[in-house]
C-alpha positions as CSV (number, residue, x, y, z in Angstrom):
1,M,-177.9,-86.7,48.2
2,G,-179.8,-84.2,50.3
3,V,-180.9,-84.8,53.8
4,E,-184.6,-84.3,52.8
5,I,-184.3,-87.1,50.2
6,T,-182.8,-89.5,52.7
7,M,-185.7,-88.9,55.0
8,A,-188.4,-89.2,52.3
9,D,-191.3,-91.5,53.3
10,R,-189.7,-92.1,56.7
11,P,-191.7,-91.6,60.0
12,I,-189.3,-88.9,61.3
13,P,-190.7,-86.3,63.6
14,Q,-190.2,-82.7,62.4
15,D,-188.5,-81.7,65.7
16,A,-185.8,-84.4,65.0
17,I,-185.2,-82.9,61.6
18,D,-185.1,-79.4,63.1
19,D,-182.6,-80.5,65.7
20,L,-180.3,-82.0,63.1
21,I,-180.4,-78.9,61.0
22,S,-179.7,-76.8,64.1
23,T,-176.7,-79.0,64.9
24,V,-175.2,-78.5,61.4
25,E,-175.9,-74.8,61.6
26,R,-174.2,-74.5,65.0
27,A,-171.1,-76.4,63.8
28,A,-170.9,-74.1,60.8
29,Y,-171.3,-71.0,62.9
30,T,-168.8,-72.0,65.6
31,S,-166.1,-73.4,63.3
32,Q,-162.9,-71.5,62.9
33,G,-163.0,-70.3,59.4
34,S,-164.9,-72.4,56.9
35,I,-166.3,-75.8,57.6
36,H,-165.5,-78.6,55.2
37,A,-168.2,-80.6,53.4
38,E,-166.7,-83.8,54.9
39,E,-167.4,-82.4,58.4
40,I,-171.0,-81.5,57.6
41,G,-171.5,-85.0,56.1
42,R,-170.1,-86.6,59.3
43,I,-172.4,-84.5,61.5
44,V,-175.4,-85.4,59.3
45,L,-174.4,-89.1,59.5
46,D,-174.1,-89.0,63.3
47,G,-177.5,-87.3,63.6
48,L,-179.2,-89.7,61.2
49,K,-177.8,-92.7,63.0
50,D,-179.8,-91.7,66.1
51,I,-182.9,-90.6,64.2
52,D,-183.6,-93.3,61.6
53,E,-181.4,-96.1,60.4
54,V,-182.9,-96.3,56.9
55,A,-182.3,-92.6,56.4
56,Y,-178.8,-93.1,57.7
57,L,-178.1,-95.9,55.2
58,R,-179.4,-93.8,52.4
59,F,-177.2,-90.9,53.2
60,A,-174.2,-93.1,54.0
61,S,-174.5,-94.8,50.6
62,V,-173.7,-91.6,48.9
63,Y,-171.4,-90.0,51.5
64,K,-169.3,-93.2,51.8
65,D,-169.6,-94.0,48.1
66,F,-171.0,-97.5,48.4
67,Q,-170.2,-99.5,45.3
68,K,-171.7,-102.9,46.1
69,A,-174.4,-104.5,48.1
70,S,-171.8,-105.7,50.6
71,D,-171.1,-102.1,51.4
72,F,-174.7,-101.8,52.6
73,E,-174.5,-105.1,54.5
74,R,-171.3,-104.0,56.2
75,E,-172.8,-100.6,57.3
76,A,-176.1,-102.3,58.4
77,A,-174.1,-104.8,60.5
78,S,-172.2,-101.9,62.1
79,L,-175.5,-100.2,63.0
80,E,-176.8,-103.5,64.6
81,D,-173.6,-103.9,66.6
82,E,-173.8,-100.3,67.9
83,S,-177.5,-100.8,68.7
84,A,-176.7,-104.0,70.6
85,T,-173.9,-102.3,72.5
86,R,-176.3,-99.5,73.7
87,E,-178.9,-101.9,75.0
């Protein structure tokens, strides 16, 4: 699933999207040799977590290969726990 699809119909500022893309590009440029798809996925997940939780869950569902509704529930609970910790 592409990043654009995960952000579809979400109120995400263009500068946040640009920053995420720049972060991925910097990681690819500064990596020693080639960068693995898993690393790119992790960078995107980390960025989406800060930008938009719904987009994060959409991307995570594919990246982490969710199989059941409980996978979504577990990931959403994890987001809530992290959000509460930051407050």
